[in-house]
Every structure is written in C-alpha cells, then in structure tokens.
Phi, psi and omega in degrees: 000122184262122182232134178240125177231152178301132179093001179248134180295140179300330180297328177288326180295320184284344180230079184294345181284354179278207188290348175297312178300323179294321178295321182283335183228072185279347178237160178304319180295318179292323178298318179296318179294321179298316179295322179296318178298321177300314181297314181299316183293317185281341178259007178294137178286112183113208180227156181226142170213157179226133174243164173274190184289352177254003178090006179278138182293129173255330181206138171225134181276166175300325179297324177295317179298318179294319182296318182274341184071031183232140181285158185298318182302320180293314182298321183289351175269356187248170169249171180297332180290329179294330184289344176297339186281351180169015182247274185227103183295324182297309181297315181296315184298316181292319179296314181295320179300319179291322176300322183279320186261344185059033179229160177297143181220133176243128181225154181225107184220181182255136172294122184294332183281317187251345182081005180282144178278134183230135174255128184231140178232123178243141180227141179277145173236125185256144179279181181301333181275002179085000180270152177299130183244311181224157173229097173280141180230134179245131182232148179223133170293125186300321181297316179293323180295317179294324177298318178295319179296323177297321177295320177298317179299318181295318179294322177298316178297321179298317179297317179299319181290325176298314179297315180301316182289315184295330178294332182256008184277138176290122183268013181300130180291162184274052181254134178241125178275119183211126173233342180289150180301320182298317182286324178298316178295323180294322178293324176298319178292322179297324176299320178294317180296323182296333184286345179247176185245019183288159175291141182235142171234131181255126177253140177169161180292161177299132179085005184278350177107027182295320180294324177297322176295320179298316177296321179300314180296315180299316184295341181251011180260175177290350180263011187301331181278355179258180187283152172243117185247110175272135176232120176272106186290346181263352188274346182233149172298159184307317183294318179290325178297321178296319177300314182296317183290313191253344182075180179206155178278161179299142178076011182293319179204159180294136178096347178279170177299136183295340180260004184079183182206139176284140178278161183290331175295318179294318181294328184273012181309130183077357180250210184234135173254129176251112181261093180280145182055050182299333181290353183266353184280153183289160179298323180297317179289329176301321180296320179290323177294321178300320180297320179297316181296319184283322187251342186068027182238142178227146180227127179293153175297133180082010182233151174257358183277128179266131181248127175290141187218113181256096180229150170264134182254126170242123181248162179211151178201154172252014181249166178268099184294328179298317177295323179295324176296315179297328179273003180061030175263351179217136183294132180294319182295322177291321179302314182289331176290323182280325190275046179282305176240135183236143175229126177258110180275118184289150176292161184297328181294341179266002177221064184301330181297344180270348186294314181297309179296325176296317180298315179298322178296316181293323176300314178298319181298312184281333172299317179290319183294318186254002180074026179275166168225060187255155181224152178255134179290150178305325180296325178291319179296322177296324178294322178295324180291340182270352181277147184281343177050067177297335177268004175060214187298324179299318179293320178298314179302311181297323180293316178298317179299315181300314182297320182290323180287319184283331184287136176269353184259154178280337176252121184253125182255184187295340180295340181286345183256122178265161182300318176244102186296133174294154183111344174297321169245145185294138179291153174291159181303321183292340182268353183292145177299154178296124187304324185286355176262000183253161170301157187307309185295322178297316179297320180294322178297320179296316180296316182297322179298314180294319180298312181295319179300315181293319182294315179295320179296322180293340179260016178066025181085003180278102185292324179296318178294317180296319178299320179297318180294327181271358182058043176243150170290146185302319180294328176295319177297317179301318181295319180296318179297319179296316182298323184267008178075025180250036184298123179284161176296143179289138179232169180278346182267196182283335184199173179290134182259169179302140176090352180276179183303143176287166176296147181217000000 
C-alpha cells in the first residue's frame, strides 16, 4: 500500500516495507489491520486514489496506475491538477470538482491518452474541525463495468429461473414401495445402475412409476447432492420444449423474457436430467439432444456461446423405440446412445403383491394431507387387487384419494370401489363436488381447473393469448393444464390455435 503524506520522504512512500509500514503498524494488531487494508485496496474492482485538501496525491492503487498507464513513482510526484494535462480527465475532473465544492461528484469522461471511457466518483472527507481533509476517488473503466453488470444480470436471471423451476418441481421423495419379487429384484439392479454414470432408459406403461425409478437412481448416485430435473417431452410443443431444454438469449424472439432464460440442461449441470416420454420429441430436437450427449455442450437459442454441461441423462418411454427406429421416427444414433442400460418397469397388474402396501401408503399419505383418520377394510383392498389397473400406480393413487375424499365414514368398505373407477376421464364441471364440502386444496384445484378452462375457451383455444391475459409464461400454463388433466391436443405449432379441439 503506497501512502504519501506531507512531511514524509518519497523514498519511504515507494518502499512501504521500510519504517513507514512500521510507523503505521507499530503493534501486531495494527500490523494485521494494515495488511488487511492493503489487500482490500489492491483487490478493489476498479481503481482508487486519495488526495489531500490541496489535491496532492496521498495514495494511488495499482488499479489507478494500470488505468492511467502511468507508474506510481510518477503519479506521486504530481497533484490532481497536473493530471489534467494528459492523463485522465474523468478522474481529475471529479476530484477537482469535489475539492472546489466540497460535495460528492460523479463524472463520465474519456481518457485522453487511450480514448477509453471512465466513470469516476469523488467524495469529501472532513476532519474533526469540519474542514475538508481528504478526497478519495473511485474510478471504473466503463467497458469492464458493463461486463460486470452483465454478469450480475445473468446471475439474477439464473436465480429467477431457479426459483421458477423449484416452484414447479415435484417434491415427491425417491421412495418406491415394493414387496413383489419382480420389484425387489428390479430395485437391486437399480442400486447397481446408480453406482455408475451411464445413460439409462426406463421402459414401462404410463403411470407405472418410471419417474420414481429415475429419482431412486439419482438419489443413490454420486450426483445425489445436485439437482434432479424432470422434463416431460410430450407436455410441450417442440418449440417450447426446445426453449425449456436449451434456454434462449434476450431478444431472441417476440414474447420471450426480455432478459432471456437459462435452459434446464444448463441449470442441471452436475446433476441429472430425466427425459420422460422421450419417444415424443421431434427429429430436429433429437439431433440437438444427441450433440449434448456426445459433446457435453449446450448452446442457448440465439447465442453463439457454447456452455459445457455435465449431466447424467435418464430417459423413459412407454413406446417401442426400436420399432420407431425401423420406422425412421426415432434416430438410430440417439437410440444407441440412450440405450446403454435398460430397466423395464412392470405394470401394476403383473405385481399384485404391491397393491396392498401401495394402498396402505396412499391411505397414510392422504390422511396426513387432509387431516383424515380413515381406514380401508380388507375386503376393499382385496377388490383393489382384482382390478387390472390400466393406469397403473397413478390410477391406484387417484382412486384411493377419490374414495377417501368422497367417503363420509372413517371406515371405508368395498362398496366405495366401483368396477370402473371414475376419474379415468375427467368429470364435467357440473359433476364436480361442491367446493365448500371439500378440503381447501381440493376446492382450490377445482376452481383453478374451471378458471383455466374458461380462460382458454374465452381466447378461442389460443394458449399463447390465454397465457398473456393471465400474465403467465406459456410453458407455465402448459404445466398447469397437464397437472389438472386439461392437456390440449398436440399440434405442430407453438400452441393450440383457434378452432382446434377444446381442452378435455
């Protein structure tokens, strides 16, 4: 730290390790504080200088020397007025203004030597007698300052995207209820798969628990402390799915976030991406996904910057990808990249031994969720075991919830279960239970379903228009529709257009 004070020889200023440092730090505590001040001053972003009340330099940082292109020894022989002759007009102007007005001054001028734009801030420091004593000045190269601000903006956007994603993330724990021999063996294999970092593909019918297996594998892997990002490839049109996966730069297209958006692959760096319904993505998007798997590189839409991305990919499908490859509906190279390790999750009808423990788990879950103290009779559980469950575990869960919500009794018997459980198709609005007779969250779900249906209908089925009226991002609207069973028909465009099928 170089300090010049009236009455001190310049040779001492240029060599602070001599007796000047000793004078300033005569005790161990003072020495420690002095060293800390040196570190803070020299690592400050930008440059710092201090003058006395006459404009004579008392201190100049290394950053000041670099900014002006002048060595410290030369600067310490000058006053702030001398620098007007050919060094930095911005720094000089703000310092001189503060010396004259005894007020804070901010100036933006050009370095006469290099032509670089510099922003300078000078502030007065008054002594015990109220007189001006020192004028510290802080300067920043505008180009470097704007670069730093852009980084701050990017981090702010990242935080916003983390919050946005976490608000919509399924918080279901990675627990799998299994008592059947088939599932016990499958879990043992999943433990083995979790120990390596290879790509995994899960095959199974809709609702059979493929996402739970993906979470199970992630939770037992070396990436367990990092994020797990599920992406339903069938829930969004191709263009929106691409936005979600890869993100986009600001100004890429009309209607996007003005600050751009980080993609989920970028967000999941060091974690796991779960690509559900992988067989539904377009051939064009398959090519981009293949590049990520092969190179570990991702590029936002509208950007030329390549971002390294270390993610483990777990995919899932209820389709026969090999047949899709033969039909040229799925890329062969992507298929072989994904199909390193495979797990076939059996449907619930092939593991009847799991129905009773799953049912008991769901009863416990909904008792806690709704504040119930309800129980299912053994005869009802036997009836559940005899059903074929085309919707698998998801259908069983929904059926148990329906019976518990609709029943007025604490003991629920087999009469509560019908041969074809309602809920396989969504009920009409007129058939919905009266909201004020339901628990709060159930009533809110019914209201939200009616609200979204009415809003989309009022926009003629145009989801982008409806999202705008509701002040929601389009992908957020798609997720809400999916969650509430209002999935619109898939179209080739960005959203459902006027005149197409209504939500169902």
